[in-house]
N, C-alpha and C positions, 0 to 999 in steps of 0.2 A: 885943951883938945881934948878931952874924954866928955866936956859938959857939950861942946858943939859937935861931937859925934852923936850922941843921944838925941838932941833937938833934930838930927837929919833921922835918923831910926824913927824917933816919934811921927815927923812931918809924914814919911813914905807909908809909914802902916795907918795914917789918918787917911792918905789917898786911897791904899788897897781898902780898907775896908768900904769907904765912899763907893768905889767901883763896883765893889760886891753889892753893895745895897740896890746902888739904881739896878746892875744887872738882875737881881733878884726880881723885883718888881716890875723887870719887862720882861721876867721866863713865864709864859704860860705852862701851867699846870696840865697835867696828863687827862685831867677829868673836863678843863678847859679846853684843851684838843679835837678831845673827842667831839663834846657838845658844839663847839666851829665847827669842821666836819661834818657830821651830821646835819647841821643847817645847811650848810652850802649843797650836801647831796639829797634835800628836801628840795631848795629851791631849785635847784635845777635839773632835776629827775622828773621829767612828768609821770612817770610808771611809776614812783613811788605811791604808797596807798595813803602818806602822809601828804602829798605834792600840794601846796596852796598855789592855787592858781592865779595867776594875776588878770583882776579885772579888764574887762575890755572895756575900752571908753568908746564914744562917736566921733569920727573923724570925716572930713570930706575931702573930694578929688576934684583939680580942676585940671581937663584931659582936652587932648587931643587926638582922633581916633585917622586909619585911612581903613577904608569900607568898600575893598573888594566884593562884588556881588555880580547875579547869575539873574537873566529874566529867563522861563520857562513858558514857553509855550504848547498849549495843549486845548486840541477842539476835538469832536468827536470820531476822528479820522488818525491824527498823529498828532505825535509830540516833538518839541523840538528845543533844545536847550540855547541859549546865546549868552557866550561869556563875553567879557571885555570891559564889563562896566564898573565905573571906579565911584570912590566915594569917600569925601575929605567932611571930618564932623569937629566939632567942639562945645564942650558941655562942662557939667559937671554934677557930681553925683554924692550923695550923703548915706553915710553907715550908722544907724541907730540900733544897737543892739537891747534885747528883750530880754534874752535868755543865755547870756557870757557863755561862749561867745557865739551863741546864735544872732543874727539880728535880719534887718531887713535895710536893701539897699534902695535907695529910689535918687532921682535926678532928672534932667533933662539935657538934651543936647539938640544943635540945626545942624541937619545935613542939606551939605551941596553933594547929588550925584550926579555922574554922567557919563558918556559915551559917545566918542567921537571916530569913526570911519569912511575912510577915502575908498572906493571903489568903481574900478571906469569912469574914471573924471568925473565921479559924482561923491560930493563931502556930505557927509550925515552930521549932524551934534544936536545929541540929544543932553538936555541939561533940567535937573529934578530939583527943588527948595522945599526941604522938609522940617518939620518940628518932631522930635521924637522922646517919648516919657517913656524910661525902662521902669520897672521897681521888682525887685527879687528878693526872694530869701537866701542868705549867704551866711559864710559863716566862717569866724576870724580866726585860722589857728595860727598862733605864735610856734613857729618853729627854731629860732634864737631870737635874742635880746634885739637883736637889728634886721631879721629879716620875717614876714608875714605872709603866709598865703591866703590866699582870698578866692576859696572858691563860692559860684553862685549858680543861680538859675529863677529864672520868672517869666514873668510876660512885658509886653512894650505895647503903647498904641504909636501910630503914626498919622500926623495930619500933613497933607499934600496941600501945598502954599502954592506951589507953581511946577507945570512940565510941559516941557514942547522939543520939539523935534522940528530945527533948519536944516533945511536940505539944498546946497547950492550946485547949481549945474549948467554948463553952459552960459554962465555970465546970469545965472537969475537963480533968484532965490524963491524959496516957500519957506511957509512956517504953519506947523501943524498943532494944534495945541491941544494936549491930551484931555483935560480938566473938561472939553467940549463934550456932550453927549452924541454929537454926530460925528466923534474919531472913528475912523477904520474900525476898532477894537474896541469901541461903544465905549469911550472913556472913560478915564481913571477915578476911582472912588477917592473922597476925600483921604477919609479918615481907614485906617487899618489896623488890624491889631496881631501882634504876632506872638510867639515865643523866643527865649534865647537861652545859651547853658555858658559858661566860661570858667576862670581863673583870672584871676588878680597876684601880683606879688609886689608887697609894699618893702622898700629895703628902709631901713635907719629911718621912720617917721619922715621921710624927705621926701621921694617919689614913687613912682607905682610904674608898671609897666605888665601887660596881659591884652589876652585874647579871648575871642567868645563866637560861638557860630550863631545863626540867627536867622526865621523862616516864618514870613506871614503864613496866618491860618487859611487863608481863602484868596481866592485871585483878586489882585489890584485893578484890573479891567475884566472886559469877559471872557479873554484867551488866556492872560499872564499871572504868572505868579511869581514872586521875587524872593531869595534869598541867597545868602552871602558870609561875609566876615566881620570883624571888628578887630582891629589890632592899635590897643592903644598905649600910651604914652601920656602919665599926668603929675603933676605936683601937689601934694598932699598939705591940709591946713585946718 
């Protein structure tokens, strides 16, 4: 009986010693804990003098936009702003860092701009198709692991493919081509340049949303200047 009891005590002692050994292997020393905590603070604290900033990589966005805008009429006697113009755009943009996180945004989009109005039985429909190439200086500001703020400012060039106004009155239909030089407004310029400023937010490197303000440098006709907003939703690639 004494012999069996000794064996049991010896077995229990072996189990206890093994547990203590495993626990000792898994226990972090004070120095190890301090080092791990310091590394964590350095990694996530952007204000630390020893902060190691993450390298910004290039990425692209396929997007769709809503483009509310205004036409501003100006002559030597008066000026008037007409609202109610809308637009839909689809395109892509690509960010190329050259001084992380500073970089260049460049892309292209196809735009459909329009306005519809009915007054005293007369229905007018304006439609414009254009291709726009924006180029901007941008800053990719990482707020957290899943959220990036992307402010930008730059220039764009717009090429007018077509622009027409269709008028319907008393069962008759008239069409005016804005691209012709004999148009009452003096004809529309095919190419226009302008400036833009805005910001996008990128979430989890999956999708992006944002807004911007833009304005043409000069008049697109002899009397009209265009300015407006872009409201964007896109997917990153």
